[in-house]
Rosetta silent file (secondary structure, phi, psi, omega in degrees, C-alpha in Angstrom):
SEQUENCE: XXXXXXXXXXXXXXXXXXXXXXXXXXXXXXXXXXXXXXXXXXXXXXXXXXXXXXXXXXXXXXXXXXXXXXXXXXXXXXXXXXXXXXXXXXXXXXXXXXXXXXXXXXXXXXXXXXXXXXXXXXXXXXXXXXXXXXXXXXXXXXXXXXXXXXXXXXXXXXXXXXXXXXXXXXXXXXXXXXXXXXXXXXXXXXXXXXXXXXXXXXXXXXXXXXXXXXXXXXXXXXXXXXXXXXXXXXXXXXXXXXXXXXXXXXXXXXXXXXXXXXXXXXXXXXXXXXXXX
SCORE:     score description
SCORE:     0.000 S_00000001
   1 L     0.000  133.955  178.210   71.594   90.570  146.248 S_00000001
   2 E  -108.746  121.833 -174.581   74.424   89.921  148.712 S_00000001
   3 E  -112.172  135.282  169.492   76.236   93.045  149.862 S_00000001
   4 E  -103.204  115.480 -171.250   79.496   93.394  151.719 S_00000001
   5 E  -112.729  131.828  167.748   79.298   96.666  153.662 S_00000001
   6 E  -103.718  150.571  177.584   81.937   98.719  155.384 S_00000001
   7 L    80.386   24.077 -175.711   80.914  101.461  157.858 S_00000001
   8 L   -69.107  -17.451  178.573   77.756   99.681  158.998 S_00000001
   9 L   -97.148    1.577  178.332   77.996  101.088  162.500 S_00000001
  10 L   -80.484  178.775 -176.952   78.357  104.663  161.222 S_00000001
  11 H   -59.604  -62.123 -178.402   75.628  107.276  160.777 S_00000001
  12 H   -67.790  -40.416 -179.024   74.902  106.633  157.084 S_00000001
  13 H   -59.863  -37.906  179.935   75.838  102.949  157.326 S_00000001
  14 H   -63.139  -43.336  179.167   73.289  102.218  160.015 S_00000001
  15 H   -67.352  -36.419  178.882   70.472  103.604  157.832 S_00000001
  16 H   -59.065  -41.510 -179.823   71.884  101.703  154.831 S_00000001
  17 H   -57.876  -47.324 -178.617   71.484   98.426  156.693 S_00000001
  18 H   -65.296  -41.326  179.461   67.827   99.063  157.358 S_00000001
  19 H   -65.971  -39.142 -179.555   67.118  100.184  153.795 S_00000001
  20 H   -67.641  -38.264  178.295   68.965   97.157  152.359 S_00000001
  21 H   -63.845  -41.776  179.014   67.083   94.803  154.686 S_00000001
  22 H   -64.796  -24.715  179.869   63.760   96.339  153.535 S_00000001
  23 L   -94.363   13.346  175.717   64.866   95.638  149.961 S_00000001
  24 L    64.420   30.659  175.007   65.524   91.955  150.865 S_00000001
  25 L   -85.013  150.030  173.620   69.254   92.229  150.465 S_00000001
  26 E   -95.293  136.587 -171.812   71.633   89.890  152.338 S_00000001
  27 E  -126.328  132.688  162.995   74.324   91.724  154.248 S_00000001
  28 E  -112.077  120.378 -172.176   77.814   91.028  155.536 S_00000001
  29 E  -117.116  124.797 -179.130   78.935   94.061  157.549 S_00000001
  30 E   -88.703  135.016  170.048   82.561   94.656  158.500 S_00000001
  31 E  -144.976  147.730 -172.076   83.461   96.264  161.770 S_00000001
  32 L   -83.787  -17.247 -174.649   86.781   96.555  163.518 S_00000001
  33 L  -140.769  144.160  175.112   85.573   96.169  167.082 S_00000001
  34 L   -64.513  -25.642 -174.468   82.939   94.221  169.002 S_00000001
  35 L   -79.432  -18.556  179.776   82.269   97.396  170.950 S_00000001
  36 L   -78.330  142.154 -176.042   81.101   99.535  168.055 S_00000001
  37 L  -139.292  155.104  179.867   77.380   99.596  167.496 S_00000001
  38 L   -56.691  155.368 -176.985   74.936  101.169  164.940 S_00000001
  39 L   -83.319  -14.319  177.726   73.714  104.711  165.479 S_00000001
  40 L  -136.105  166.772  176.891   70.036  103.750  165.218 S_00000001
  41 L   -69.195  134.605  179.025   67.961  100.635  166.033 S_00000001
  42 L   -89.042  145.930  172.973   68.232   97.995  163.285 S_00000001
  43 L   -64.349  -35.701  178.568   65.306   96.166  161.780 S_00000001
  44 L  -157.152  144.779  177.290   67.386   93.035  161.888 S_00000001
  45 L   -74.647  126.587  174.808   70.974   92.257  162.765 S_00000001
  46 L   -77.711 -176.781  172.454   73.130   91.519  159.733 S_00000001
  47 E   -83.154  118.035  179.325   76.088   89.173  159.855 S_00000001
  48 E   -93.291  126.195  173.668   78.881   91.132  161.500 S_00000001
  49 E  -104.354  112.577 -174.085   82.439   90.284  160.455 S_00000001
  50 E   -93.307   94.120 -178.473   84.848   91.572  163.127 S_00000001
  51 L  -155.255  163.857  168.285   88.060   92.199  161.225 S_00000001
  52 L   -85.825  166.105  177.925   90.314   94.985  159.878 S_00000001
  53 H   -49.412  -50.617 -171.465   90.436   95.619  156.160 S_00000001
  54 H   -79.124    0.586  176.164   93.634   93.655  155.636 S_00000001
  55 H   -98.349  -11.035 -178.995   92.282   90.646  157.558 S_00000001
  56 L   -69.817  135.042 -177.826   89.342   90.003  155.242 S_00000001
  57 L  -108.815  167.310  175.229   89.911   86.871  153.185 S_00000001
  58 L   -57.758  -42.209  179.689   88.639   85.637  149.871 S_00000001
  59 H   -59.352  -36.432  177.423   86.575   83.065  151.780 S_00000001
  60 H   -62.010  -24.838 -173.292   84.835   85.874  153.677 S_00000001
  61 H  -103.903    1.521 -178.160   83.665   87.331  150.385 S_00000001
  62 L   -61.956  134.178  179.974   82.516   84.232  148.556 S_00000001
  63 L    84.922   -5.480  179.860   79.043   84.707  147.094 S_00000001
  64 L   -74.502  137.656  177.927   79.106   88.508  147.538 S_00000001
  65 L   -92.916  -30.169 -172.178   77.718   90.474  144.586 S_00000001
  66 E  -154.030  144.148  171.071   78.842   93.982  145.462 S_00000001
  67 E   -97.172  125.292  172.150   81.112   95.940  147.830 S_00000001
  68 E  -113.819  114.104 -175.288   79.548   99.022  149.378 S_00000001
  69 E  -106.060  102.035  179.649   82.225  101.137  151.023 S_00000001
  70 L  -110.313  -15.480 -175.234   80.843  103.712  153.436 S_00000001
  71 L   -60.230  143.609  176.948   83.475  103.599  156.196 S_00000001
  72 L  -144.394  133.819  179.527   85.442  106.782  156.718 S_00000001
  73 L   -90.817  125.933  175.049   88.277  107.521  159.073 S_00000001
  74 L    57.979   52.623 -174.879   88.108  110.841  160.992 S_00000001
  75 L   -81.482   -5.634  178.989   85.133  112.242  159.103 S_00000001
  76 L  -124.836  147.155  177.158   84.338  114.911  161.690 S_00000001
  77 L   -64.833  136.903    6.683   86.390  117.790  163.087 S_00000001
  78 L   -81.685  132.787  179.761   88.946  117.626  164.644 S_00000001
  79 L   -74.345  153.211  174.852   90.426  115.563  161.805 S_00000001
  80 L   -71.017  173.361 -179.163   93.274  113.100  162.319 S_00000001
  81 L   -72.565  165.144 -171.202   96.671  113.767  160.815 S_00000001
  82 H   -64.936  -37.190 -179.632   97.189  113.304  157.086 S_00000001
  83 H   -59.754  -48.350 -177.699   99.222  110.074  157.367 S_00000001
  84 H   -68.496  -36.050  178.100   96.515  108.269  159.263 S_00000001
  85 H   -64.083  -42.130  176.715   93.744  109.640  157.043 S_00000001
  86 H   -63.907  -42.323  179.906   95.588  108.381  153.956 S_00000001
  87 H   -58.086  -52.674 -170.383   96.268  105.012  155.616 S_00000001
  88 H   -89.771  -17.223  177.808   92.672  104.293  156.613 S_00000001
  89 H  -101.383  -15.799 -179.069   90.824  106.078  153.758 S_00000001
  90 H  -123.111  -64.962 -170.340   93.031  105.062  150.826 S_00000001
  91 H   -63.726  -51.952 -177.967   95.592  102.351  151.483 S_00000001
  92 H   -63.427  -47.565  176.400   93.583   99.993  153.713 S_00000001
  93 H   -57.114  -39.103  178.050   90.369  100.081  151.617 S_00000001
  94 H   -61.202  -30.773  175.551   92.387   99.303  148.507 S_00000001
  95 H   -64.028  -40.383  177.944   93.638   96.140  150.189 S_00000001
  96 H   -65.790  -41.900  179.379   89.999   95.102  150.755 S_00000001
  97 H   -63.226  -34.252  177.736   89.171   95.913  147.135 S_00000001
  98 H   -67.057  -38.237  177.721   92.072   93.766  145.934 S_00000001
  99 H   -67.175  -40.260  178.205   90.779   90.872  148.026 S_00000001
 100 H   -61.075  -41.849  179.139   87.285   91.423  146.642 S_00000001
 101 H   -58.185  -43.839  178.486   88.706   91.260  143.113 S_00000001
 102 H   -65.093  -26.498  177.190   90.297   87.887  143.900 S_00000001
 103 L   -84.448    2.614  172.923   86.891   86.698  145.124 S_00000001
 104 L    89.281   14.568  178.341   85.421   87.538  141.743 S_00000001
 105 L   -84.915  127.194 -177.858   83.587   90.731  142.813 S_00000001
 106 L  -126.662   19.936 -179.871   83.465   93.315  140.060 S_00000001
 107 E  -133.492  130.640 -174.858   80.953   95.866  141.341 S_00000001
 108 E  -138.205  135.269  171.642   81.622   98.629  143.878 S_00000001
 109 E  -120.152  124.654 -173.125   79.586  101.521  145.350 S_00000001
 110 E  -127.032  137.239  177.213   81.652  104.054  147.271 S_00000001
 111 E   -94.084  130.732  172.981   80.693  107.104  149.427 S_00000001
 112 E  -115.437 -164.740 -174.819   82.832  110.216  149.146 S_00000001
 113 E  -130.343  140.138  172.786   82.599  113.707  150.618 S_00000001
 114 H   -62.095  -24.348 -176.116   81.563  117.045  149.149 S_00000001
 115 H   -74.764   -3.429  169.250   84.523  118.565  150.964 S_00000001
 116 H   -59.397  -33.358 -178.883   86.830  116.937  148.398 S_00000001
 117 L   -68.867  -32.481  176.078   86.060  119.949  146.203 S_00000001
 118 E    53.373 -130.976 -176.350   87.403  122.371  148.832 S_00000001
 119 H   -60.942  -30.724  179.118   88.341  125.783  147.495 S_00000001
 120 H   -56.512  -40.418 -175.408   87.214  124.787  144.013 S_00000001
 121 H   -61.190  -24.093 -179.072   83.609  124.562  145.188 S_00000001
 122 H   -72.170  -15.447 -175.931   83.554  128.269  146.054 S_00000001
 123 H   -89.840   -1.766 -175.237   83.951  129.176  142.369 S_00000001
 124 L  -122.712  139.684  168.774   80.667  127.587  141.288 S_00000001
 125 L   -68.844  -38.566  175.479   77.025  128.431  141.885 S_00000001
 126 L  -133.685  115.300 -170.208   76.439  124.706  141.330 S_00000001
 127 E   -76.802  120.281  179.303   79.467  122.462  141.718 S_00000001
 128 L   -83.210  159.380 -176.727   79.800  119.951  138.841 S_00000001
 129 L   -65.443  -18.849 -179.622   81.213  116.472  139.426 S_00000001
 130 L   -97.592   14.276  175.979   84.218  117.281  137.268 S_00000001
 131 L   -62.808  148.120  177.629   85.196  120.368  139.314 S_00000001
 132 L   -59.316  146.040  176.826   88.833  120.350  140.392 S_00000001
 133 L   -94.018  113.452 -176.107   89.547  118.749  143.745 S_00000001
 134 E  -131.505   57.572 -177.941   91.199  121.362  145.977 S_00000001
 135 L   -66.001  154.962 -174.985   90.671  120.143  149.579 S_00000001
 136 L  -119.180    2.015 -179.941   92.161  122.201  152.378 S_00000001
 137 L  -136.848  168.717 -168.775   92.164  119.729  155.314 S_00000001
 138 H   -65.345  -52.142 -177.420   93.478  116.250  156.043 S_00000001
 139 H   -61.651  -49.594  178.560   90.259  114.176  155.877 S_00000001
 140 H   -62.020  -33.871  179.142   88.926  115.763  152.688 S_00000001
 141 H   -64.234  -41.822 -177.821   92.392  115.499  151.088 S_00000001
 142 H   -70.299  -30.171  178.094   92.496  111.772  151.844 S_00000001
 143 H   -73.614  -35.639  176.119   88.985  111.277  150.406 S_00000001
 144 H   -63.661  -44.765  175.898   90.011  113.179  147.227 S_00000001
 145 H   -59.793  -41.341 -179.763   93.033  110.852  146.975 S_00000001
 146 H   -63.479  -38.285 -179.041   90.808  107.847  147.494 S_00000001
 147 H   -62.811  -40.471 -179.975   88.462  108.942  144.696 S_00000001
 148 H   -71.296  -42.346 -178.736   91.393  109.068  142.270 S_00000001
 149 H   -64.588  -43.203 -178.601   92.906  105.790  143.541 S_00000001
 150 H   -67.831  -36.056  177.456   89.593  103.949  143.376 S_00000001
 151 H   -64.124  -42.704  177.558   88.907  105.254  139.863 S_00000001
 152 H   -61.263  -41.186  178.505   92.361  104.020  138.747 S_00000001
 153 H   -58.212  -44.845  179.843   91.534  100.641  140.378 S_00000001
 154 H   -65.078  -40.687 -179.832   88.331  100.446  138.361 S_00000001
 155 H   -66.414  -47.174 -173.846   90.086  101.373  135.110 S_00000001
 156 H   -66.141  -38.921 -176.256   93.022   99.030  135.662 S_00000001
 157 H  -105.440    6.367  172.694   90.939   95.988  136.606 S_00000001
 158 L    57.389   55.203  176.934   87.902   96.687  134.490 S_00000001
 159 L  -112.986  164.976  176.498   85.382   96.769  137.311 S_00000001
 160 E   -91.494  124.251 -179.446   82.111   98.638  137.738 S_00000001
 161 E  -142.439  129.827  171.446   82.400  101.514  140.236 S_00000001
 162 E  -117.542  136.735 -174.356   80.141  104.405  141.193 S_00000001
 163 E  -124.550  127.970 -171.010   81.444  107.101  143.540 S_00000001
 164 E  -122.466  112.025  178.439   79.012  109.428  145.371 S_00000001
 165 E   -85.449  113.253 -174.401   80.089  112.694  146.952 S_00000001
 166 E   -90.472  132.130  179.481   77.590  113.336  149.733 S_00000001
 167 L   -92.584 -149.451 -162.825   76.623  116.905  150.691 S_00000001
 168 E   -73.431   83.057 -179.094   75.060  118.108  153.965 S_00000001
 169 E   -81.594  144.730 -178.776   73.403  114.941  155.249 S_00000001
 170 E  -149.250  160.415  178.171   71.424  115.055  158.487 S_00000001
 171 L   154.411  178.338  178.984   69.142  112.944  160.685 S_00000001
 172 L   -58.314  139.847  179.665   68.709  110.922  163.826 S_00000001
 173 L    91.781   -7.645  176.310   71.947  109.299  164.987 S_00000001
 174 L   -66.177  151.702  179.676   74.068  112.113  163.617 S_00000001
 175 L   -53.123  129.589 -172.585   77.017  113.342  165.704 S_00000001
 176 L   -56.959  -28.524 -176.915   75.566  115.521  168.485 S_00000001
 177 L   -80.466   -7.435 -177.424   77.833  118.499  167.805 S_00000001
 178 L   -80.148  171.847 -166.516   76.604  118.952  164.242 S_00000001
 179 H   -62.453  -54.613 -172.883   73.985  121.520  163.169 S_00000001
 180 H   -62.857  -46.784  176.489   70.757  119.522  163.001 S_00000001
 181 H   -62.216  -32.005  177.120   71.185  117.665  166.342 S_00000001
 182 H   -67.943  -37.298  176.027   72.128  120.945  167.983 S_00000001
 183 H   -66.148  -45.701 -176.172   68.954  122.618  166.679 S_00000001
 184 H   -64.220  -41.703 -179.255   66.851  119.656  167.763 S_00000001
 185 H   -61.966  -46.341  179.549   68.384  119.557  171.254 S_00000001
 186 H   -65.079  -39.624 -177.943   67.780  123.256  171.850 S_00000001
 187 H   -66.965  -43.590 -176.977   64.225  123.056  170.478 S_00000001
 188 H   -70.165  -35.355 -178.014   63.201  120.114  172.625 S_00000001
 189 H   -81.791   -6.743  177.681   64.748  121.528  175.791 S_00000001
 190 L    82.903   13.300 -179.105   63.076  124.894  175.313 S_00000001
 191 L   -85.693  159.124  168.523   66.378  126.771  175.031 S_00000001
 192 L   -72.299  160.135 -178.532   67.231  129.653  172.781 S_00000001
 193 E  -126.696   95.105  177.341   69.528  128.838  169.850 S_00000001
 194 E   -73.080  140.592 -179.683   72.312  131.376  169.195 S_00000001
 195 E  -153.728  177.613  174.548   73.769  131.127  165.681 S_00000001
 196 L   -71.580 -176.032  177.567   75.475  133.059  162.933 S_00000001
 197 L   -65.844  -20.021  175.769   73.376  135.179  160.574 S_00000001
 198 L    71.967   30.722 -179.281   72.904  131.911  158.674 S_00000001
 199 L   -82.202  -11.481 -178.900   73.410  133.384  155.195 S_00000001
 200 L   -62.353  137.146  179.633   75.486  130.435  154.052 S_00000001
 201 E  -101.372  125.818 -178.126   73.788  128.499  151.237 S_00000001
 202 E  -133.476  170.787  171.616   74.005  124.725  151.498 S_00000001
 203 L  -115.898  103.991  178.685   72.280  121.587  150.101 S_00000001
 204 E   -93.459  133.891  179.685   70.835  119.665  153.046 S_00000001
 205 E  -132.936  131.033  178.107   69.723  116.077  152.405 S_00000001
 206 E   -64.267  142.559 -177.112   68.024  113.697  154.796 S_00000001
 207 H   -60.225  -33.705  179.310   69.967  110.548  155.554 S_00000001
 208 H   -60.987  -37.245  178.387   67.004  108.418  154.474 S_00000001
 209 H   -68.935  -38.815 -179.672   67.250  109.957  150.971 S_00000001
 210 H   -61.162  -47.134 -172.399   70.988  109.273  150.849 S_00000001
 211 H   -77.024  -28.697  175.426   70.706  105.610  151.630 S_00000001
 212 H   -61.211  -40.786  179.342   67.723  105.127  149.287 S_00000001
 213 H   -68.477  -43.070 -178.518   69.903  106.416  146.521 S_00000001
 214 H   -66.369  -38.937  177.457   72.937  104.316  147.521 S_00000001
 215 H   -64.719  -42.088  178.475   70.844  101.109  147.717 S_00000001
 216 H   -64.231  -33.489 -179.360   69.405  101.850  144.243 S_00000001
 217 H   -65.106  -26.852  177.908   72.968  102.407  142.984 S_00000001
 218 H   -63.872  -26.831 -179.056   73.707   98.804  143.946 S_00000001
 219 L  -100.621    7.584 -177.249   71.235   97.656  141.267 S_00000001
 220 L   -63.848  128.523 -171.936   72.342  100.061  138.578 S_00000001
 221 L   -97.800  -15.721 -170.106   72.608   98.060  135.367 S_00000001
 222 L  -104.161   14.683  174.814   74.273  100.495  132.973 S_00000001
 223 L   -73.791  127.509 -177.677   77.642  101.013  134.688 S_00000001
 224 L   -91.345  130.298  178.621   80.409  100.156  132.209 S_00000001
 225 L   -58.751  136.618 -178.725   83.344   98.188  133.515 S_00000001
 226 L    78.280    6.252  176.967   86.516  100.257  133.559 S_00000001
 227 L  -126.923   79.546 -176.446   84.586  103.534  133.360 S_00000001
 228 L   -58.604  143.395 -178.517   84.036  104.783  136.946 S_00000001
 229 E  -113.860  139.089 -178.352   81.060  107.103  137.384 S_00000001
 230 E  -117.974  139.863 -177.907   81.006  110.044  139.784 S_00000001
 231 E  -137.263  146.266  165.700   77.881  111.668  141.319 S_00000001
 232 E   -91.920  133.101 -176.462   77.019  114.514  143.623 S_00000001
 233 E  -114.667  101.890  179.824   74.500  113.290  146.189 S_00000001
 234 L  -146.423 -176.078 -179.583   72.331  116.087  147.465 S_00000001
 235 L   -84.470  -20.362 -173.230   68.668  117.165  147.554 S_00000001
 236 L    79.998   10.984 -174.454   68.863  119.592  144.671 S_00000001
 237 L  -129.165   82.297  178.883   67.235  122.225  146.881 S_00000001
 238 L   -60.772  139.722  176.029   69.679  124.905  148.020 S_00000001
 239 E  -151.358  159.226  177.262   68.721  126.851  151.122 S_00000001
 240 E   -76.043  161.400  175.147   70.354  129.104  153.661 S_00000001
 241 H   -63.893  -36.070  178.760   71.352  127.765  157.034 S_00000001
 242 H   -64.232  -45.221  178.406   68.904  130.237  158.567 S_00000001
 243 H   -60.307  -39.232  176.545   66.053  128.865  156.417 S_00000001
 244 H   -61.374  -46.605 -176.512   67.015  125.326  157.447 S_00000001
 245 H   -67.123  -40.993 -178.238   67.095  126.292  161.121 S_00000001
 246 H   -65.849  -38.923 -179.841   63.747  128.167  160.903 S_00000001
 247 H   -61.886  -48.028 -175.622   62.062  125.209  159.183 S_00000001
 248 H   -74.680  -30.480  177.033   63.136  122.755  161.900 S_00000001
 249 H   -61.883  -42.644  178.550   62.510  125.215  164.725 S_00000001
 250 H   -73.474  -42.155 -179.043   58.871  125.458  163.646 S_00000001
 251 H   -62.761  -32.416 -178.910   58.545  121.713  162.890 S_00000001
 252 L   -89.377    3.432  176.977   59.866  120.768  166.343 S_00000001
 253 L    55.731   46.530 -177.413   57.458  123.281  168.001 S_00000001
 254 L   -63.281  141.677  178.064   60.362  124.994  169.753 S_00000001
 255 L   -92.573  -29.251  178.167   59.505  127.219  172.729 S_00000001
 256 L   -76.892 -163.000 -179.886   62.719  129.193  172.745 S_00000001
 257 L  -124.475  142.597  165.531   64.011  131.570  170.105 S_00000001
 258 E   -73.617  138.605  179.064   66.422  131.349  167.250 S_00000001
 259 E  -126.093   77.363  179.701   68.945  134.135  167.674 S_00000001
 260 E   -70.792  145.897  176.679   70.680  134.635  164.350 S_00000001
 261 L    96.491   -8.228 -175.474   73.661  136.973  164.209 S_00000001
 262 L   -80.418  -26.524  179.550   74.921  136.426  167.748 S_00000001
 263 L  -105.029  145.394  176.708   77.812  134.168  166.641 S_00000001
 264 L   -78.822  155.682  170.525   80.499  135.188  164.167 S_00000001
 265 L   -65.384  153.069  176.102   81.176  133.303  160.983 S_00000001
 266 L   -71.364  151.383  177.070   84.141  131.002  161.100 S_00000001
 267 L   -59.272  130.119  178.639   87.348  132.315  159.564 S_00000001
 268 L    75.722   20.874  179.340   87.326  131.500  155.859 S_00000001
 269 L   -53.271  130.533  173.561   83.593  130.638  155.925 S_00000001
 270 L   -86.092  124.279 -173.341   82.299  129.419  152.552 S_00000001
 271 L   -86.797  -19.171  176.557   79.112  131.277  151.813 S_00000001
 272 E  -144.980  127.247  179.571   77.806  128.980  149.053 S_00000001
 273 E  -147.223   88.618 -168.880   78.554  125.313  148.630 S_00000001
 274 L  -133.344  134.079 -177.003   75.923  123.662  146.476 S_00000001
 275 E   -85.348  154.859  165.116   76.166  120.740  144.073 S_00000001
 276 L   -86.900  118.812 -174.623   75.038  120.343  140.491 S_00000001
 277 L   -89.137    0.000    0.000   72.807  117.253  140.683 S_00000001
């Protein structure tokens, strides 16, 4: 299988490259700059195409079997403004998809975000894939718009498309300011770790599980052209943030102490955000 991948230097994309290589896939990976590099060590370097979305040509895509779109603009706080998020998460990827269509590619796997559900997600014990999209910030809003636009693209042009809303993914190479890297850093350095009470319920999923699922999605045989499919991508094992922190604190043999309750919850904190798998 020959895959054209966006976001290959990102957190999830870097792992996707290794998993795809292990599955004997051929990869063409798009990146906008020579200076960007994967977040983990790669088993083998793929072919890197240094271009923007709108510079990719039909010739670049000849022989490709599937587009895997993992790239995301401004995926971490602080988010960019809405105009830029829409430009790079909706408009520019659609240009790539149109070029892919001209090259005869009719299969797409796309990564979305759980935060597309926004306020809607708070109303469910387990968020279904058909829950209303009610995002409250610029990046999630642009991803929600993208999910609708890409679905319309699939319907209009009768292509196969699966869209995967990823929940709380974690692992090596993750942005240092996020929860799991922060826990790991404190544990290894012997520091205490101040945190909220940690009562929030989430679905944490290891990045290795995410990419295993996404690579398998590339080989899915029963996707009907013109009928886009949506999935929640999580572990199916809800747990509190405190339980998650305690598990890793013990696993990493931390010398310091977890100190739950010392930090306040964020304003508007969502106490349960869990997908129906």
